C-alpha positions in Angstrom: 28.7 6.3 1.8 29.7 3.0 0.4 31.0 2.8 -3.1 29.6 0.6 -5.8 33.1 -1.1 -6.1 32.8 -2.1 -2.4 29.4 -3.6 -3.1 31.1 -6.0 -5.5 33.9 -6.8 -3.0 31.2 -7.7 -0.4 29.3 -9.8 -2.9 32.3 -11.8 -3.9 33.3 -12.4 -0.3 29.7 -13.6 0.4 30.1 -16.0 -2.5 33.3 -17.4 -1.1 31.7 -17.9 2.3 28.7 -19.6 0.8 31.0 -22.0 -1.1 32.8 -22.8 2.2 29.4 -23.7 3.7 28.5 -25.8 0.7 31.8 -27.7 0.9 31.0 -28.5 4.6 27.5 -29.7 3.6 29.1 -32.3 1.3 30.6 -33.9 4.3 27.4 -34.3 6.3 26.0 -37.7 7.2 22.3 -37.1 7.0 21.6 -40.3 8.9 23.2 -38.9 12.0 21.4 -35.6 12.2 20.4 -34.4 15.7 17.1 -32.5 15.3 15.6 -30.1 17.9 12.7 -27.8 17.8 12.5 -24.0 18.6 9.3 -22.0 18.4 7.0 -24.9 17.6 7.0 -28.7 16.9 7.5 -27.9 13.2 10.3 -25.3 13.7 13.4 -27.5 13.4 17.0 -26.8 14.0 20.0 -29.1 13.7 23.6 -29.1 14.8 24.4 -28.5 11.1 22.6 -25.1 11.2 24.8 -24.1 14.1 28.0 -25.4 12.6 27.3 -23.7 9.2 26.7 -20.4 10.9 29.9 -20.7 12.8 31.8 -21.6 9.6 30.3 -18.6 7.7 30.9 -16.1 10.6 34.5 -17.3 11.1 35.3 -17.0 7.4 33.9 -13.5 7.1 35.5 -12.4 10.3 38.9 -13.6 9.1 38.5 -11.3 6.1 36.8 -8.4 7.8 37.4 -8.3 11.6 35.6 -5.0 12.2 32.2 -6.0 10.7 29.0 -6.8 12.6 27.1 -10.1 12.5 23.5 -11.2 12.9 22.7 -14.9 12.4 19.5 -17.0 12.9 21.3 -19.4 15.2 22.5 -16.7 17.7 25.4 -15.0 16.2 25.3 -11.4 17.3 28.5 -9.2 17.2 28.9 -5.5 17.0 31.7 -4.0 14.9 33.0 -0.6 13.9 33.1 -0.8 10.1 29.4 0.0 9.5 28.9 -3.3 7.6 26.7 -5.9 9.1 26.4 -9.5 7.8 22.9 -11.1 8.0 23.1 -14.9 7.9 20.6 -17.8 7.6 22.8 -20.9 7.5 20.0 -23.1 6.3 16.8 -21.5 5.1 14.4 -24.4 4.7 15.6 -26.6 7.6 12.4 -28.7 7.5 13.3 -29.6 3.9 16.9 -30.3 5.0 15.7 -32.6 7.8 13.3 -34.5 5.6 15.7 -34.9 2.7 13.7 -32.6 0.4 16.1 -31.1 -2.1 15.3 -27.4 -1.6 17.0 -25.2 0.9 19.4 -22.3 0.8 22.4 -20.8 2.5 21.6 -17.1 2.7 24.2 -14.4 3.3 23.6 -10.6 3.0 25.7 -7.5 3.7 24.1 -4.3 4.7 25.1 -0.7 5.3 22.9 1.6 7.4 20.0 -0.9 7.2 20.2 -1.2 3.4 21.3 -4.6 1.9 24.0 -3.9 -0.7 25.2 -7.5 -1.4 23.5 -10.8 -1.1 24.1 -14.5 -1.9 21.8 -17.5 -1.7 23.4 -20.9 -2.4 21.3 -23.9 -3.2 23.8 -26.7 -2.7 21.5 -29.5 -3.9 20.9 -27.9 -7.3 24.5 -26.6 -7.5 23.2 -23.0 -7.9 24.6 -19.9 -6.3 22.5 -16.8 -6.8 24.2 -13.4 -6.1 23.7 -9.7 -6.4 25.5 -6.5 -5.6 23.4 -3.4 -5.4 23.6 -1.6 -8.8 25.1 -4.5 -10.6 22.1 -6.8 -11.3 21.6 -10.4 -10.2 23.3 -13.6 -11.3 23.1 -17.4 -11.1 26.4 -19.3 -11.3 27.9 -16.1 -12.7 25.3 -15.7 -15.5 23.0 -12.6 -15.5 19.4 -13.4 -14.7 16.1 -11.4 -14.8 12.6 -11.9 -13.6 10.0 -13.2 -16.0 8.3 -10.8 -18.4 4.9 -10.6 -20.0 2.9 -12.3 -17.2 -0.6 -11.5 -16.2 -2.2 -12.1 -12.8 -4.6 -14.8 -14.0 -1.8 -17.1 -15.2 0.8 -16.2 -12.6 2.7 -18.8 -10.6 2.9 -17.6 -7.0 5.2 -18.9 -4.3 4.4 -18.7 -0.6 5.1 -20.2 2.8 3.3 -20.7 6.1 3.9 -19.7 9.7 5.0 -22.1 12.4 2.1 -20.8 14.5 -1.1 -22.9 14.2 -3.3 -19.8 14.8 -1.5 -17.9 12.1 -1.9 -20.7 9.7 -5.6 -20.5 10.0 -5.4 -16.9 8.8 -3.1 -17.8 6.0 -5.5 -20.5 4.9 -8.2 -17.8 4.6 -5.9 -15.6 2.6 -4.9 -18.4 0.3 -8.5 -19.5 -0.3 -9.3 -15.9 -1.5 -6.2 -15.7 -3.7 -6.2 -19.0 -5.5 -9.2 -18.3 -7.8 -7.5 -15.2 -9.1 -4.0 -16.6 -10.0 -2.6 -19.4 -12.1 -1.3 -21.6 -9.3 0.6 -21.8 -6.0 3.9 -23.3 -5.1 5.1 -24.0 -1.6 8.8 -24.6 -1.9 9.8 -24.4 1.7 12.5 -21.7 1.7 11.8 -18.0 1.3 15.4 -17.4 0.2 15.0 -19.9 -2.6 11.5 -18.6 -3.5 13.0 -15.1 -4.0 15.8 -16.4 -6.2 13.3 -18.4 -8.2 11.4 -15.2 -8.8 14.7 -13.6 -9.9 15.4 -16.3 -12.4 11.8 -16.5 -13.7 10.6 -19.8 -12.2 7.8 -18.1 -10.4 6.0 -14.7 -11.0 5.4 -13.6 -7.4 6.2 -14.4 -3.8 4.4 -13.4 -0.6 4.8 -14.6 3.0 4.0 -13.3 6.5 6.0 -13.3 9.6 9.5 -13.8 8.1 12.6 -13.0 10.0 15.0 -10.6 8.4 17.6 -13.2 7.7 15.0 -15.2 5.7 14.8 -12.6 3.0 17.7 -10.1 3.4 19.8 -11.6 0.6 16.9 -13.0 -1.6 15.1 -9.7 -1.7 18.1 -7.9 -3.1 18.6 -10.6 -5.7 15.0 -10.3 -6.7 15.1 -6.5 -6.9 18.4 -6.5 -8.9 16.7 -9.0 -11.3 13.9 -6.5 -12.0 11.3 -7.6 -9.5 9.4 -5.3 -7.2 9.8 -6.0 -3.4 7.4 -4.5 -1.0 7.2 -4.7 2.8 3.6 -4.3 4.1 4.1 -3.5 7.7 0.7 -4.6 9.0 -1.2 -7.1 6.9 -3.9 -8.6 9.0 -1.7 -8.3 12.0 1.6 -9.4 10.5 4.4 -8.0 8.4 4.0 -9.3 4.8 6.9 -9.5 2.3 5.7 -9.3 -1.3 7.9 -9.7 -4.4 6.4 -9.5 -7.8 7.2 -9.0 -11.5 6.4 -5.4 -12.5 3.7 -6.4 -14.9 1.4 -7.8 -12.2 2.5 -5.5 -9.4 -0.7 -3.3 -9.4 -3.1 -6.2 -9.9 -1.5 -8.4 -7.2 -1.3 -5.7 -4.6 -4.9 -4.7 -5.3 -6.1 -8.3 -4.8 -4.2 -8.5 -1.5 -5.9 -5.3 -0.4 -9.3 -6.7 -1.4 -8.6 -9.8 0.6 -7.5 -7.8 3.6 -10.6 -5.8 3.5 -13.0 -8.8 3.2 -11.3 -10.8 6.0 -11.3 -7.7 8.3 -14.9 -7.1 7.5 -15.9 -10.7 8.2 -13.9 -11.1 11.4 
């Protein structure tokens, strides 16, 4: 069993690796980006994604040679320590490619499938969000907490959309049902950043289908440690749905999602 003290050590190491990544991003010439696609014409990847992942893995390996690694851009290494690092070098690559100032470097450490430390760096905003399980969440070293006193009708909800055209049709149906029952929607373009914005009180809820583990591993711990509730709904209209919400609207928000699921299922 890992100690709380080790949670802090892993968090601080993740912060250092995120800072290494941010320093590298300061050297990037955005005019010379080479952009490729992966799963669809809107699923972008750049050489910067790959370089950043290599930088993060190399830094962490230099400090902890026996750890395991899982990265979006292909890093997969097995170690003997029982600690695995889960890395998304740029969550929000589309924003990165288009010059939209909202993307995050996401680094999480897990033990036996449980995330115990997480960091999301937003290099454009000069913000580093971090958490160690049992020690709360911070932004640039200052303690943060999710917004309090919100009701569903006035809540600001962040979400994102699939790369699959067919899945987007379903997400459009879900959104059409949800919008009349909440305050408004924000589509920021990075699940990692969305979860950190929930943690610091900039939105009241977040939900998104079809995410990869590296998209939310660090951000979900940061949100939880800031007082939010994070739920994983295994099968929501055919997809895994990640939901993160302030405690005040948890019951109402989940009930609305269930009503939406029932209506769409009935009508299909």
